[in-house]
Structure formats: C-alpha cells, structure tokens
C-alpha positions as CSV (number, residue, x, y, z in Angstrom):
1,X,102.8,104.7,89.5
2,X,104.9,103.9,86.9
3,X,108.2,106.7,87.9
4,X,107.6,105.2,91.7
5,X,108.6,101.4,90.4
6,X,111.1,102.6,89.3
7,X,112.3,104.6,91.7
8,X,111.5,101.8,94.3
9,X,113.1,99.3,91.8
10,X,116.4,101.2,91.7
11,X,116.8,101.0,95.6
12,X,116.3,97.9,96.0
13,X,119.3,97.1,93.0
14,X,121.6,99.1,95.5
15,X,120.7,103.2,94.4
16,X,120.0,105.6,97.1
17,X,117.6,103.8,99.6
18,X,114.2,104.8,100.3
19,X,111.8,104.5,103.0
20,X,108.1,102.7,101.3
21,X,105.7,104.3,103.2
22,X,102.3,102.4,102.4
23,X,98.5,103.0,104.2
24,X,97.1,99.9,105.1
25,X,94.2,101.0,107.2
26,X,92.0,104.8,106.1
27,X,91.0,104.8,110.1
28,X,89.3,108.0,110.2
29,X,91.4,110.2,107.9
30,X,90.5,110.2,104.0
31,X,92.8,107.9,102.5
32,X,92.9,104.9,100.2
33,X,94.6,102.0,101.6
34,X,97.1,101.1,99.1
35,X,98.1,104.1,98.8
36,X,102.0,105.1,98.6
37,X,104.4,107.8,99.0
38,X,108.3,107.2,99.3
39,X,111.0,109.5,100.8
40,X,114.6,109.9,100.4
41,X,117.1,110.2,102.6
42,X,117.1,114.1,102.5
43,X,113.5,114.0,102.8
44,X,112.0,114.3,98.8
45,X,108.9,112.9,98.7
46,X,107.5,110.4,95.1
47,X,103.5,109.7,95.4
48,X,101.3,110.7,98.3
49,X,99.6,108.9,101.1
50,X,96.3,110.7,99.9
51,X,96.4,113.9,102.9
52,X,98.9,116.5,103.1
53,X,99.4,115.8,107.1
54,X,99.9,112.5,106.9
55,X,102.4,113.0,104.7
56,X,104.5,115.2,106.8
57,X,104.0,113.5,109.9
58,X,105.0,110.4,107.7
59,X,108.1,112.1,106.3
60,X,109.6,113.2,109.8
61,X,109.1,109.4,111.2
62,X,110.5,107.9,108.3
63,X,114.0,110.1,108.8
64,X,114.4,107.7,111.8
65,X,113.7,104.6,109.8
66,X,116.6,104.7,107.3
67,X,119.0,104.7,111.0
68,X,117.1,101.3,112.3
69,X,116.8,99.7,108.8
70,X,112.8,99.6,110.0
71,X,110.1,97.4,108.5
72,X,107.9,98.4,110.8
73,X,104.0,99.7,111.0
74,X,102.8,102.8,112.3
75,X,99.8,103.8,114.1
76,X,98.3,107.9,113.0
77,X,96.6,109.9,116.3
78,X,95.5,113.5,116.1
79,X,96.9,113.2,119.4
80,X,99.7,112.2,121.1
81,X,98.9,109.1,122.9
82,X,101.5,108.1,124.9
83,X,105.0,106.7,124.0
84,X,104.0,109.0,120.7
85,X,107.8,110.6,119.3
86,X,109.1,111.1,116.6
87,X,106.9,112.5,113.5
88,X,104.6,114.8,115.4
89,X,103.3,117.4,112.8
90,X,100.5,118.7,112.1
91,X,98.2,117.7,115.2
92,X,99.9,113.9,114.3
93,X,101.7,111.6,115.8
94,X,102.9,108.6,114.7
95,X,103.2,105.6,117.6
96,X,104.4,101.7,116.8
97,X,102.0,100.9,119.5
98,X,98.7,100.0,118.6
99,X,96.1,102.6,119.2
100,X,92.4,101.8,118.0
101,X,90.7,103.0,115.1
102,X,93.8,104.6,113.8
103,X,95.4,105.5,110.5
104,X,97.9,102.5,109.8
105,X,100.6,102.7,107.9
106,X,103.8,100.1,106.9
107,X,107.3,102.0,106.5
108,X,110.3,99.9,104.9
109,X,113.4,100.9,104.2
110,X,114.5,99.8,100.3
111,X,117.9,99.2,100.1
C-alpha cells in the first residue's frame, strides 16, 4: 500500500499521470469496498481491486479516462447494458449509467 501511495503522490506532483480506481460498492462480486488500483497510460497496474476480471475491465476502460481527464463512477455489469462501451472484458462491461445491484468503481485521473 505504501508503494501505491508513493506513486499516487508522484503523479499529483507532476509525474506521469495515473488513474486511481477505487471500489465503492461490491455488488455481486467478491471485492472489498475501498480496494484500490493505479493504472498508468501504458496500462501498467499497481494494486488490485480484488478480482482479476474486474481489474482487466477497469484497466481497459481507464485508457479512455486519460483523454477525458475523468473523475467518474462506473458500474460493472456481467452483461452489456445499453450504452456500455469501452472496458468490456472477460464478460464484464462498464458503463457510467447506474446499474442496479452492480459493482461500482470510482475512477479519477491524477496528474
């Protein structure tokens, strides 16, 4: 956790930007709220959200967050709801639209 914090501070102080992904609500997945992962523009990850499929889907979605300079909550569904776009991986889809009983993840670009 200390390395994750150091990398986050480095980004905030003008280093290479990262996306900070934090689990808000576990929904049906076995993940802990508060779990965090950093994603670099090159796709490298530090930390985990607690589920390999979720990590992969969030990492794929996060690539678009850099261009949007985003701070957003996304909802993870097992199947693609209408409007789901980037981040579909391992049968998961991420959407900014609220999905009932879904895992929710907050994403923020730190630069």
